[in-house]
C-alpha angles and dihedrals in degrees: 000000000000112000129201114288099246102189119133094245101050096047095063128060111265112233091201091067110079121222111272094023104081093093091054091048090050093052092052091047092046095052092048093047094047088064090054091049090049091053097049102041101035111133093043093123098145100039118124124247092245094054093044089051091052092051092045090052092051091048094051092047094048094051095041093070091110096042135078093245132114119194117203123185122224093012113195116245108201117225125208088228135003128026118337116247131221128225119210094244133010122194120215133188093209135013088241097057113112095210136033122246094214134022133204125204122187135203136182114241109207135133089224093074113118114269092253091056103037093104095043094120084070112016135009124223093245115052091198090061092041093206097161117107100230089032092061093054090046088052090049091234090118122038086025107199091351128125097199133045141135141235122206124205119205102212105211096166136011109015143272095274090053090053095043091057092043094052092046089050092055091048091050088051088053091049092049089048091240086125115046120234137163087224129078113243124198138178089269088068091065115102116250112207114232103181104051093233087275091136118031095191089085120011110199125201137159134212135178113219131190115233124223087252092058098255123119131235128194110221122200111207123203121185104196114201110226093167098086 
């Protein structure tokens, strides 16, 4: 289990980061660190999501020593009613902050997943449980009251371009009502590639989803190639 990053730099507000820029700083840090994660953990094509999340959390904590970010695994996402949910990683400015300013969910991307879980990056089998990655953000059970978060895909076969096309095809089927969902799906839910597939180590995309409460959330998508 990832613990708070208790170094003396990360646990105090950093005066070098101007108000309103911390999300931009985090995105830059996150993208740089994901390449380091990919280099160190490539070949982990059979590793479980739980183990990969643990390694990702430790990697982010290690390289954030000189940054004003604290990464906490299994961060509670308080729900207005019912059982509180947990997101894979919450990002905090300070150890005393009650809520993260950014959240990260992660999913395995492999064609060997059971049939009932093969679209889990987008949508889970049971709408009551809301186990899909994008689905959870649209349902506001992850990224609660936030307008910016991220989803990471651990690519364990094929490559990021393959999964980009597959995921967008599933979303399009939801838009066209060919796949049933309790949520409304729109063209803004589709992923827009931002890296031109020039480097398949980490394929970067972005989408803007409407939550069930009518607010919007920008999602940064990162497909990390663990195959090579």
